[in-house]
N, CA, C and O atoms as a DFTB+ gen file, in Angstrom:
448 C
 N C O
     1  1     -19.175     -22.458     -21.623
     2  2     -19.367     -21.312     -20.708
     3  2     -19.791     -21.301     -19.664
     4  3     -20.921     -21.790     -19.658
     5  1     -19.326     -20.848     -18.324
     6  2     -19.525     -21.154     -17.338
     7  2     -20.435     -20.237     -16.637
     8  3     -20.630     -19.180     -17.237
     9  1     -20.935     -20.359     -15.706
    10  2     -22.164     -19.433     -14.703
    11  2     -21.910     -19.558     -13.473
    12  3     -21.117     -20.427     -13.109
    13  1     -22.350     -18.960     -12.834
    14  2     -22.563     -19.388     -11.069
    15  2     -23.761     -19.142     -10.598
    16  3     -24.290     -18.042     -10.759
    17  1     -24.268     -20.015     -10.035
    18  2     -25.975     -20.132      -9.345
    19  2     -25.720     -19.849      -7.697
    20  3     -25.217     -20.556      -6.825
    21  1     -26.329     -18.419      -7.670
    22  2     -26.065     -17.887      -6.421
    23  2     -27.319     -18.465      -5.805
    24  3     -28.392     -18.671      -6.372
    25  1     -26.962     -18.712      -4.416
    26  2     -28.248     -18.829      -3.297
    27  2     -27.999     -18.008      -1.917
    28  3     -26.957     -17.574      -1.428
    29  1     -29.499     -17.954      -1.423
    30  2     -29.231     -17.339       0.226
    31  2     -29.932     -18.557       1.206
    32  3     -30.802     -19.425       1.124
    33  1     -28.902     -17.991       2.233
    34  2     -30.009     -19.061       3.328
    35  2     -29.392     -18.268       4.476
    36  3     -28.339     -17.632       4.533
    37  1     -30.541     -18.533       5.550
    38  2     -30.582     -18.228       6.952
    39  2     -29.798     -18.925       7.956
    40  3     -30.210     -20.081       8.056
    41  1     -28.770     -18.661       8.789
    42  2     -28.620     -19.797       9.423
    43  2     -28.560     -18.932      11.173
    44  3     -28.073     -17.822      11.392
    45  1     -29.088     -19.686      12.000
    46  2     -29.168     -18.637      13.078
    47  2     -29.692     -17.011      13.053
    48  3     -29.224     -16.065      13.685
    49  1     -30.487     -17.026      12.384
    50  2     -30.782     -15.187      12.178
    51  2     -29.733     -14.474      11.063
    52  3     -29.856     -13.335      10.613
    53  1     -28.961     -15.175      10.826
    54  2     -27.617     -14.547      10.012
    55  2     -28.152     -14.777       8.483
    56  3     -28.900     -15.743       8.331
    57  1     -27.869     -14.053       7.439
    58  2     -27.946     -14.078       6.195
    59  2     -26.612     -14.285       5.528
    60  3     -25.726     -13.475       5.803
    61  1     -26.352     -15.267       4.684
    62  2     -25.297     -15.827       3.875
    63  2     -25.839     -15.763       2.621
    64  3     -26.997     -15.478       2.317
    65  1     -24.663     -16.127       1.720
    66  2     -24.630     -16.261       0.470
    67  2     -23.941     -17.585       0.106
    68  3     -22.986     -17.900       0.816
    69  1     -24.270     -18.363      -0.845
    70  2     -23.565     -19.492      -1.500
    71  2     -23.908     -19.492      -2.583
    72  3     -24.950     -19.002      -3.019
    73  1     -22.860     -20.185      -3.320
    74  2     -22.667     -20.445      -4.928
    75  2     -21.974     -21.501      -5.532
    76  3     -21.249     -22.237      -4.862
    77  1     -22.097     -21.611      -6.475
    78  2     -21.151     -22.842      -7.155
    79  2     -20.895     -22.217      -8.323
    80  3     -21.816     -21.685      -8.943
    81  1     -19.544     -22.196      -8.804
    82  2     -19.474     -21.439     -10.085
    83  2     -19.015     -22.808     -10.972
    84  3     -18.478     -23.788     -10.456
    85  1     -19.331     -22.677     -12.400
    86  2     -19.030     -23.230     -13.310
    87  2     -20.158     -24.174     -13.652
    88  3     -21.138     -24.255     -12.912
    89  1     -20.061     -24.774     -14.573
    90  2     -21.630     -25.850     -15.308
    91  2     -21.894     -27.025     -14.572
    92  3     -22.894     -27.743     -14.614
    93  1     -20.761     -27.141     -13.820
    94  2     -20.955     -28.603     -12.929
    95  2     -20.118     -29.095     -12.263
    96  3     -19.149     -28.863     -12.986
    97  1     -19.614     -29.753     -11.187
    98  2     -18.653     -29.956     -10.516
    99  2     -17.903     -31.090     -10.659
   100  3     -17.354     -31.467      -9.624
   101  1     -17.708     -31.793     -11.724
   102  2     -17.163     -32.453     -12.215
   103  2     -15.587     -32.829     -12.540
   104  3     -15.080     -33.912     -12.832
   105  1     -14.887     -31.241     -12.341
   106  2     -13.478     -31.064     -12.281
   107  2     -13.077     -30.745     -10.769
   108  3     -13.919     -30.511      -9.902
   109  1     -11.802     -30.759     -10.563
   110  2     -11.204     -30.743      -9.042
   111  2     -11.166     -28.715      -9.220
   112  3     -11.368     -27.981     -10.188
   113  1     -10.834     -28.460      -7.880
   114  2     -10.748     -26.982      -7.910
   115  2     -12.020     -25.973      -7.478
   116  3     -12.086     -24.856      -6.964
   117  1     -13.091     -27.061      -8.007
   118  2     -14.693     -26.167      -7.821
   119  2     -15.102     -26.409      -6.392
   120  3     -15.138     -27.495      -5.812
   121  1     -15.430     -25.117      -5.882
   122  2     -15.636     -25.254      -4.328
   123  2     -17.251     -24.730      -4.341
   124  3     -17.637     -23.862      -5.125
   125  1     -18.104     -25.372      -3.382
   126  2     -19.173     -24.210      -2.926
   127  2     -18.485     -23.471      -2.133
   128  3     -17.736     -23.875      -1.243
   129  1     -18.788     -22.000      -2.521
   130  2     -18.477     -20.674      -1.720
   131  2     -19.428     -20.485      -1.167
   132  3     -20.558     -20.782      -1.556
   133  1     -19.037     -19.784       0.165
   134  2     -20.052     -19.675       1.356
   135  2     -19.428     -18.036       1.889
   136  3     -18.275     -17.640       2.058
   137  1     -20.545     -17.464       2.020
   138  2     -20.158     -15.724       2.681
   139  2     -21.082     -15.089       3.645
   140  3     -22.248     -15.451       3.806
   141  1     -20.652     -14.376       4.111
   142  2     -21.696     -13.694       5.143
   143  2     -22.142     -12.693       4.100
   144  3     -21.266     -12.190       3.397
   145  1     -23.691     -12.272       3.879
   146  2     -23.874     -11.193       2.881
   147  2     -23.962      -9.742       3.345
   148  3     -24.326      -9.328       4.445
   149  1     -23.509      -8.984       2.164
   150  2     -23.332      -7.591       2.691
   151  2     -21.773      -7.546       3.359
   152  3     -21.272      -6.437       3.172
   153  1     -21.015      -8.342       3.985
   154  2     -19.725      -8.414       4.412
   155  2     -18.718      -9.079       3.271
   156  3     -18.788     -10.092       2.575
   157  1     -17.544      -7.790       3.451
   158  2     -16.168      -8.555       2.725
   159  2     -15.638      -9.373       3.900
   160  3     -14.570      -8.967       4.359
   161  1     -16.169     -10.424       4.462
   162  2     -15.331     -11.154       5.629
   163  2     -14.270     -12.427       5.014
   164  3     -13.586     -12.377       3.992
   165  1     -14.383     -13.489       5.941
   166  2     -13.661     -14.468       5.561
   167  2     -14.504     -15.665       4.905
   168  3     -15.383     -16.283       5.505
   169  1     -14.177     -15.855       3.828
   170  2     -14.935     -16.959       2.586
   171  2     -14.663     -18.110       2.987
   172  3     -13.553     -18.300       3.483
   173  1     -15.422     -18.975       2.900
   174  2     -15.543     -20.595       3.482
   175  2     -15.654     -20.974       1.975
   176  3     -16.258     -20.390       1.076
   177  1     -14.958     -22.031       1.947
   178  2     -14.826     -22.961       0.661
   179  2     -15.263     -24.417       1.120
   180  3     -14.474     -24.939       1.906
   181  1     -16.168     -25.027       0.837
   182  2     -16.384     -26.525       0.690
   183  2     -16.293     -27.042      -0.538
   184  3     -16.653     -26.666      -1.654
   185  1     -15.559     -28.289       0.030
   186  2     -14.641     -29.133      -1.393
   187  2     -16.398     -30.275      -0.972
   188  3     -16.925     -30.671       0.067
   189  1     -16.715     -30.391      -2.439
   190  2     -17.599     -31.605      -2.420
   191  2     -17.051     -32.888      -3.225
   192  3     -17.722     -33.778      -3.748
   193  1     -15.491     -32.730      -3.178
   194  2     -14.931     -33.832      -3.604
   195  2     -14.292     -34.621      -2.832
   196  3     -13.411     -33.836      -2.479
   197  1     -14.041     -35.657      -2.253
   198  2     -14.385     -36.619      -3.331
   199  2     -15.822     -37.712      -2.986
   200  3     -16.281     -38.711      -3.539
   201  1     -16.187     -36.906      -1.794
   202  2     -17.486     -37.614      -1.385
   203  2     -18.735     -37.347      -2.111
   204  3     -19.791     -37.848      -1.723
   205  1     -18.688     -36.765      -2.898
   206  2     -20.195     -36.475      -3.821
   207  2     -20.831     -36.087      -3.095
   208  3     -21.685     -36.869      -2.679
   209  1     -20.804     -34.514      -2.445
   210  2     -21.989     -34.123      -1.450
   211  2     -23.290     -33.857      -2.581
   212  3     -23.349     -33.587      -3.780
   213  1     -24.185     -34.072      -1.587
   214  2     -25.752     -33.565      -2.341
   215  2     -25.629     -31.817      -1.863
   216  3     -25.497     -31.300      -0.754
   217  1     -25.740     -31.219      -3.265
   218  2     -25.402     -29.858      -2.724
   219  2     -27.310     -29.358      -2.415
   220  3     -28.226     -29.158      -3.213
   221  1     -27.264     -29.321      -1.287
   222  2     -28.601     -28.718      -0.979
   223  2     -28.398     -27.859       0.443
   224  3     -27.395     -28.056       1.129
   225  1     -29.391     -26.923       0.824
   226  2     -29.524     -25.893       1.574
   227  2     -29.021     -26.667       2.828
   228  3     -28.079     -26.208       3.474
   229  1     -29.709     -27.984       3.232
   230  2     -28.766     -28.763       4.114
   231  2     -27.541     -28.633       4.563
   232  3     -27.051     -28.193       5.604
   233  1     -26.905     -29.351       3.051
   234  2     -25.267     -29.182       3.171
   235  2     -25.048     -27.944       3.767
   236  3     -24.790     -27.718       4.950
   237  1     -25.168     -27.203       2.894
   238  2     -24.633     -25.390       3.323
   239  2     -24.555     -25.154       4.637
   240  3     -23.560     -24.768       5.251
   241  1     -26.246     -25.534       5.306
   242  2     -26.489     -25.116       6.896
   243  2     -25.598     -25.794       7.627
   244  3     -25.026     -25.097       8.466
   245  1     -25.214     -27.191       7.578
   246  2     -24.491     -27.996       8.423
   247  2     -22.896     -27.471       7.922
   248  3     -22.176     -27.229       8.891
   249  1     -22.298     -27.277       6.691
   250  2     -20.720     -26.554       6.709
   251  2     -21.123     -25.258       7.358
   252  3     -20.298     -25.181       8.268
   253  1     -21.927     -24.138       7.449
   254  2     -21.592     -23.215       7.943
   255  2     -21.558     -23.637       9.776
   256  3     -20.536     -23.423      10.427
   257  1     -22.402     -24.042      10.205
   258  2     -22.391     -24.184      11.533
   259  2     -21.291     -24.983      12.268
   260  3     -21.033     -24.754      13.450
   261  1     -20.527     -26.102      11.410
   262  2     -19.341     -26.564      11.316
   263  2     -18.405     -25.457      11.683
   264  3     -17.916     -25.365      12.809
   265  1     -18.204     -24.754      10.869
   266  2     -17.323     -23.939      10.361
   267  2     -17.463     -23.237      11.639
   268  3     -16.966     -23.725      12.654
   269  1     -18.218     -21.926      11.670
   270  2     -18.567     -21.220      12.841
   271  2     -17.984     -22.049      13.937
   272  3     -16.938     -21.572      14.378
   273  1     -18.364     -23.125      14.479
   274  2     -17.787     -23.975      15.913
   275  2     -16.130     -23.985      15.771
   276  3     -15.465     -23.812      16.793
   277  1     -15.503     -24.181      14.551
   278  2     -14.177     -24.157      14.400
   279  2     -13.540     -22.747      14.114
   280  3     -12.567     -22.764      13.359
   281  1     -13.895     -21.680      14.544
   282  2     -13.413     -20.334      14.320
   283  2     -13.317     -20.092      12.798
   284  3     -12.272     -20.060      12.148
   285  1     -14.470     -19.939      12.371
   286  2     -14.898     -18.937      11.020
   287  2     -15.099     -18.104      11.392
   288  3     -15.706     -18.132      12.462
   289  1     -14.837     -17.100      10.948
   290  2     -15.126     -15.539      11.068
   291  2     -15.391     -14.764       9.628
   292  3     -14.711     -14.171       8.790
   293  1     -16.622     -15.078       9.811
   294  2     -17.419     -14.207       8.616
   295  2     -17.529     -12.893       8.437
   296  3     -17.922     -12.268       7.452
   297  1     -17.129     -12.508       9.526
   298  2     -17.194     -10.550       9.066
   299  2     -15.445     -10.094       9.316
   300  3     -15.224      -8.904       9.087
   301  1     -14.509     -10.743       9.656
   302  2     -13.157     -10.450       9.503
   303  2     -12.775     -10.581       7.867
   304  3     -13.212     -11.552       7.248
   305  1     -12.082      -9.736       7.300
   306  2     -11.496     -10.295       5.956
   307  2     -10.058     -10.859       6.379
   308  3      -9.159     -10.101       6.741
   309  1      -9.923     -12.144       6.309
   310  2      -8.645     -12.667       6.558
   311  2      -8.828     -13.895       5.352
   312  3      -9.879     -13.895       4.710
   313  1      -7.758     -14.957       5.058
   314  2      -7.470     -15.890       4.604
   315  2      -8.940     -16.731       4.717
   316  3      -9.687     -16.607       5.687
   317  1      -9.218     -17.586       3.584
   318  2     -10.341     -18.199       3.461
   319  2     -10.281     -19.622       4.393
   320  3      -9.171     -19.940       4.820
   321  1     -11.430     -20.471       4.713
   322  2     -11.164     -21.558       5.731
   323  2     -11.501     -22.750       4.617
   324  3     -12.349     -22.353       3.818
   325  1     -11.105     -23.946       4.394
   326  2     -11.189     -24.679       3.560
   327  2     -12.002     -25.726       4.518
   328  3     -11.649     -25.865       5.689
   329  1     -13.072     -26.434       3.993
   330  2     -13.519     -27.618       4.657
   331  2     -13.547     -28.763       3.449
   332  3     -13.670     -28.739       2.224
   333  1     -13.406     -29.549       4.240
   334  2     -13.427     -31.379       3.074
   335  2     -14.433     -32.010       4.047
   336  3     -15.206     -31.533       4.878
   337  1     -14.078     -33.532       3.551
   338  2     -14.869     -34.344       4.218
   339  2     -14.153     -35.539       4.335
   340  3     -13.727     -36.128       3.342
   341  1     -13.965     -35.999       5.651
   342  2     -12.881     -37.132       5.698
   343  2     -13.367     -38.068       6.679
   344  3     -13.828     -37.522       7.681
   345  1     -13.401     -39.853       6.663
   346  2     -14.012     -40.696       7.742
   347  2     -15.621     -40.220       7.928
   348  3     -16.163     -40.641       8.950
   349  1     -16.423     -39.384       7.031
   350  2     -17.468     -39.334       7.189
   351  2     -17.952     -38.268       8.163
   352  3     -18.965     -38.357       8.856
   353  1     -17.073     -37.222       8.127
   354  2     -17.290     -36.269       9.291
   355  2     -16.536     -34.822       8.363
   356  3     -15.514     -34.954       7.690
   357  1     -17.157     -33.727       8.489
   358  2     -16.898     -32.797       8.104
   359  2     -15.333     -32.232       8.761
   360  3     -15.250     -32.163       9.987
   361  1     -14.285     -31.892       8.026
   362  2     -13.328     -31.453       8.496
   363  2     -12.571     -30.090       8.289
   364  3     -12.791     -29.485       7.240
   365  1     -11.720     -29.575       9.183
   366  2     -11.211     -27.795       8.595
   367  2     -10.018     -28.739       7.977
   368  3      -9.539     -29.757       8.477
   369  1      -9.589     -27.911       6.383
   370  2      -8.612     -28.818       5.850
   371  2      -7.141     -27.644       6.258
   372  3      -7.172     -26.414       6.218
   373  1      -5.936     -28.549       6.637
   374  2      -4.981     -27.849       7.218
   375  2      -4.339     -26.761       6.513
   376  3      -4.477     -26.840       5.292
   377  1      -3.765     -25.898       6.877
   378  2      -3.340     -24.423       5.819
   379  2      -2.656     -25.218       4.993
   380  3      -1.912     -26.123       5.372
   381  1      -2.858     -24.941       3.936
   382  2      -1.937     -24.953       2.576
   383  2      -2.613     -26.311       1.448
   384  3      -2.250     -26.664       0.326
   385  1      -3.784     -26.838       2.404
   386  2      -4.251     -27.757       1.813
   387  2      -5.795     -27.392       1.652
   388  3      -6.581     -27.179       2.575
   389  1      -6.090     -27.360       0.141
   390  2      -7.309     -27.135      -0.212
   391  2      -8.383     -27.824      -1.015
   392  3      -9.176     -27.380      -1.845
   393  1      -8.154     -29.221      -0.458
   394  2      -8.913     -30.347      -0.939
   395  2      -8.947     -31.327       0.037
   396  3      -8.217     -31.459       1.020
   397  1      -9.780     -31.927      -0.304
   398  2     -10.104     -33.854       0.347
   399  2      -9.023     -34.413      -0.025
   400  3      -8.134     -34.891       0.679
   401  1      -9.128     -34.331      -1.537
   402  2      -8.485     -35.404      -2.228
   403  2      -6.624     -35.052      -1.352
   404  3      -6.146     -35.929      -0.632
   405  1      -5.935     -33.855      -1.574
   406  2      -5.115     -33.590      -1.077
   407  2      -4.744     -33.890       0.472
   408  3      -3.584     -34.012       0.864
   409  1      -6.090     -34.010       1.441
   410  2      -5.650     -34.129       2.490
   411  2      -5.532     -35.938       2.957
   412  3      -4.929     -36.506       3.868
   413  1      -6.477     -36.469       1.771
   414  2      -6.386     -37.991       1.596
   415  2      -4.687     -38.319       1.609
   416  3      -3.951     -38.902       2.406
   417  1      -4.482     -37.647       0.333
   418  2      -2.879     -38.072       0.175
   419  2      -1.656     -38.164       1.241
   420  3      -0.784     -39.016       1.409
   421  1      -1.997     -36.741       1.994
   422  2      -1.284     -36.375       3.302
   423  2      -1.335     -37.337       3.999
   424  3      -0.270     -37.792       4.415
   425  1      -2.547     -37.952       4.350
   426  2      -2.658     -38.887       5.470
   427  2      -2.285     -40.083       4.842
   428  3      -1.485     -40.655       5.583
   429  1      -2.489     -40.717       3.838
   430  2      -1.863     -41.632       3.486
   431  2      -0.205     -41.541       3.327
   432  3       0.384     -42.595       3.089
   433  1       0.343     -40.660       3.416
   434  2       1.552     -40.470       3.046
   435  2       2.203     -40.520       4.528
   436  3       3.417     -40.605       4.710
   437  1       1.448     -40.471       5.340
   438  2       2.045     -40.474       6.778
   439  2       2.056     -41.504       6.970
   440  3       3.215     -41.807       7.252
   441  1       1.489     -42.258       6.999
   442  2       1.096     -43.859       7.115
   443  2       2.131     -44.718       6.847
   444  3       2.554     -45.623       7.566
   445  1       2.600     -44.289       5.501
   446  2       3.750     -45.183       4.830
   447  2       4.903     -44.591       5.248
   448  3       5.992     -45.046       4.900
């Protein structure tokens, strides 16, 4: 049976919620979901694969700040933003790419 673990976090005086769906993060397609509380705005999905992110408030805070600097708008209802981790840095995944794994294959494919 799956369950959702929901948490709250305040970043720069703004309340956000974040959650992890499922019993664990051992399968692809699972994200850390981040959203502004009480608003039906743009959702932020943080892909914890393949880099084995340590899931804690510090990680979520860093993702929120990075996303805000990269045009995430949590108060406007629009397509989700997907973040990954590549070359030791957070990245905004290109449109149509929803995982770091897909992004790595895309990078590898362009090199060959």
